[in-house]
N, C-alpha and C positions, 0 to 999 in steps of 0.2 A: 310138697314143696321141697326144693333143693336149696340148702344153705351150705356152700362150701366153706371149709375152714379159712381159706384165703382165696380171693378172686383177683388175680393180677391182670386178667384179661379185661375186666371191667374198667380198671384204672387206665390201662393202655389205650382203650378205645376213646377215652375222654381227651387224651393228649396225643393221639396218634400222629396228627400232621406235624406237630412240633418236634416230636421224637424222630420221626422219619427224616425231617429236614436236617436236624442236628447230626444224625448218623451219616446222612448223605454227604454233608459238608466234610466230615472227617474222612470218609472214603475218597472223596475227590481231592482232598489235600494230600493223601497217602502218607500222612504223619500219624502213626498209630500208638506211640508211647509218649506219655506226659504231654508236653506241648501246651498250646494256648487253651484248649478246652479244660484241661486239668487245672491250669493256673487260675483261670477265671472261676472255676468251681471252688478251688481252695480259698480264694479271696472272699467269695460270697458266703461260704459256709463258716469261715472264721468270723466274719462280721455278724452273722446271724447268731452266733454263740458267744459274742462279746469276748473273743480272744484275739491275740495278735497274729497267731500262726496256725495254719492248717496245712498238713503235708499229706497229700493223697498217696494211697498205698494199694497194693494188689488184693488185700483182704483185711477183715477185722482181726483175724488170727495173727496176721503179720503185725498189726498194730499192737497187739498184746506183747508180742516178742520184742519189737523194736523199742517200745516204751521202756522196758526194763534193760534191754541191751545198751541203749544210749545212756542210761543212768549208771552203767558199770556193774550191774548185777552179774554175779559169776558163780562158779562152782564153790561150794562151801557156804554160800549165803542162804538165808531163808526168807521167803516171801509169804505174807499172811493173805489168805483169800477165803471167801465164804465157801462152805461146803455145798451150798445150794446155788449152783450156777452151771452154765454150759462149760464143757471141759476145755474149750479154747482159752478160757481165763487162766487155767492152770498151765497151759502150754507156754505162756509168757515166761513163767519161772523155769520150767523144765528145759526149755530150749536154750536158756542161759546157763544151764547146769546147776541151777539153784533148786532148793527143796521147797515145795509148796507146803504150807502149814495151814490146816483148815480150822475154821471157826464156825460155830452154828449160826443160824439165821434168827432174826427177830420174829416172834410169832405173829405180829401184825403187818410189818412192812415186807417181810420175806427177804430183806437184805441183811447184811452182816450185823450181828448183835454187837454193838459198840462196847457194851459192858463186859464182854468176854475177850476182847482183843488183847488187853494188857496181860492177861494170864499166860499168853504164849510168846510174849516178847522176851528175847534173850540177846546175847552179844552177837549172834549170827543174823539176827533180824535186820533186814535192810529196806524193806518196803511193805506197805499195806496196799492191796488193790481193793478199792471200793467199787463193787458192781452195782449199777443202777438197774436192778433186775425188773423185768417185765415192763419197764418204762417209768418206774418210780425211783427217784434219787435216794441213795443211801443217806443216813443221818451223818452229814459231813463234819459239822463243827466239832463234835467229840473226837473224831478221827484226826482232824487238824491239830487239836491240842495234844493228842497222843503222839502224833508224828513229830511235833516240835519238841516235846519232852524227851523223847528217845532219839532224836536226831536221825529219823528215818524218812524215806520218801512216802508220799501219799499219791497214788496213781488211780485214776478213774477208768473203769471199764464201762463205757457209755454205749455199748453196741446196740442196746435196745431202747435208748433214751434220748433220741434226737429232740432237741428243744425242751426237754424237761427242765424244771426249775427247782432249786432248793432255796427257800426263803427269799424268793425273788431273783436269785442269781441263776443264770443258765449253767447247766452242766458243761463240762469241757474245759473249764478254767478254774475249777475248785481245788484241784491238786496241782502238782508240778506238771502233770500232763495227763492226757486222756486218749483212749483209743475208741474208735467208732467202727461199726460194721455197716456196709451197704449191701449186704446179701439181699437178693431180690425180695425176700419176704419181710424185710425190715420196714420201719415207718418211712424211711427214705431208702429205697432199694435201687441198685443198679440193674443192668440187664446182663448179669454175670457176677463174678467176684469183684469186690472192691472194698476198700476201707480207708481209714485216715487216722492220724494222730494230731492233737491240738495242744498248744502250750502258749504261755505268755513269756517264756524264757527264750531270748534270742539265740543264745549259744546252743541250747538244747535243740531248737528248731533246725539250726544248721547241721547238727549231728544227724538228726532224722533224715534230712535231705541227702546227706552223704551216704549214710548206711543203706538207704533204699536203692541207691544207684551205685552199687559196688564200691562204696567208700570213696567216691570220687567227687571232686569239685569241678573238674573238667575232664574231658574224655582222655582215657589212658593214663591219668594221673590219680593214683589211689592213695588217699591220705590215711584212711582208716580201713580196718577189716569191715567188710560190708556184705550185702546180699542183693538180689534182684527183687525188690519189693515195690516196683514202680506201678503206678496206675495206668491203665490203657486209656488212650484218648477217647475212644468211644464211650467208655464208662464215665469219664469226666463230662462229656457232652450230654449224656443221658441224665446224669445227676444234676447238672446245671439247669436243665429244663424242669426237672421235677422239683428242684429246690424252691421254685416260685410258688408251688402249691402246698409246701410242707405245713405252713401255719394253718391253712384251711383244712388240710387233711387231719392235722392234729386235733383241731376242735371237733371234727366229725368223729374221731375216735372217742373223744371225751363224751360226745353226745350218745354214742352207742353204749358206753359204760354206764352213763347216767340212766339210760332207759332200762338196761338190765337190772339196775338197782331198784328202780321203781316197780318192776314186774316181779322181782324175786326176793325183796327184802324181808317179807314175812314168812318165807319158807324155812322152817326150822331145820330141815334135813341138810341144808347146805350152809356154808360160810362164804360170804362174798368178800372180795378183796377190799382192804381198807386203804383209803387215800390218807396218808399221814398229814398232820396239820402243817408241817414245814414244806410239803411237796406239791408241785404241780405235776401230776402223773400224766404221761402221754400214752398209756395203754397200748404198748406193743402187744401185750397179751392180757387177757382177762381170765384170771385163774380162780375158779371156785374150789372149795374143799367140801368133800362129803363128810357130814357129821355122823359118824358111826363109831361103834366100839372098836378099839385098836385092832382086834383080831378079825374084824369084818370090813374095815374101811376100804381096803384095796379091792376086796371082792365086790362091794357095792359100787365103788367107783368104776370098776371095769364093766359091770353090768349096765350102769348108766351110760357109759361110753358106747357100748354095743347097741343099746336101745336108741340112742340118738343117731348113730350111724345108720341103723336100719331104717330110720325115718328121714334119711337124706341130709342129716346134719353132720358136718365135719367137725372133728374135735382134735385136740392134741394133748400130749403129756410132756410137761416141762417142769421137772425132769424126773423120770421114773427111777433113776439110780443116782443117789448123791455121789459127789466126787470121792469121798472117803471110802466108799464101797465099790468103786470102779476097780476091775481086775488089774489095770495098769498101775494102780497105786497100792497094790497089795503089800509091797515091801515097806511101806511107810508105817505099817503096824496098826492102822485103825481097825475098829470092829463095829459091828452093829450095836447101836445103843450109845455110841460116843456123841452123836449130834441128833438128839431126839426130835427137835423141831424140823430140821431138814428131812429127816426120815419120814415124819408124819406127812409132810407136804408131798414127798415122793409117792407115798401110798394113797393119798386121798385127793390130790390135786388134779383138776381137769380144766383144760383151756378151751373156752368157748370161742366161736367165730367172732372176730372183731376187726373191722377194716372200714375205711371211710365210706365205701359204697354200700354198706349193709343198710337195707331199708327197714323202716319201722315194722312192716309186715313180717319180714324175716326174723327180726329180733323177737317179736311177739310169738312167732311160731316156735322158736328155740325155747323161750320161757315156758310156753304152754306144754311142750313135750317134756321138759324137766319136771314140771308139776304132775303131768300124767304118769311119768315113771314112778314117782313116789306115792301117788294115789294107788297105783296097781300093786306096788310093793307092800303097802299097808293093807 
């Protein structure tokens, strides 16, 4: 049996006629940047996340940058981010000239450890970026309190968390603003690069719109320093079609996660992801950890990955090198051992296939092959 890590073709086949019609309409209009498809998507995405404004962008990475740029983050400032995240989170700070300051992740949620944030705050600290990693919201309320106490911004990186909820509240409006990614493999994916920022702040939303379009409010009048971060019309059209199915697809992801738990909860050799009591997890990724001795966990994890791949099962590593150990951040002075929880996850974590179209038969096959690996190993 073949179980790909992600099957975008299966999703496309279900909505092919709608997608083709939406793309054809854009082609026939010959209006390819922003325009009506993007505006309609922005409105519907904002409504779905209970926020006033959504501003469509050319990528989620652009969203990380524009969020901090519009808030005035600059050279000499510091921005707190988790060590356990994709590197695009850090680019938001570095592209503004600011210094990323890393914090370890919580051993259960895998998100930023809120109890360790205050330890790194100083006069240069201007923002905290709360990443809702793998589809699970970060513990936001303690971060809101910290941000208020120190008069700094709280920004969400919701690239992997479309429709996720924290204590019944949708992500996207929990901080001053939030960035989203619509990379094709995301829970809501474009057919190319695309992203967005959301906010309830009218003035900030206007700055987002100006910055994404060369700092202009009208053509050839440039009020602010800006960039070209505009969403393409085709991506807006595709996302608008797919948005109708997002709630259903989210529940299907949760179904897959629940089935994995049923089939693997008694297997002592692995640790399953924990859905925190305050969160509605949307399972962009389902990351297990191998329970082995510290000097063996990466070796066992890699052998498990090879075994699954040999048996037709796609897997992923998210993320094998924590940010503080990335070569590009060598000058920041971090070393191995600084963030042990993030380092353990990097060495022992393995992402299993999870997407709405995954069948019970495929899920059971994945679970059985994991069990078979550990039976053989023993």
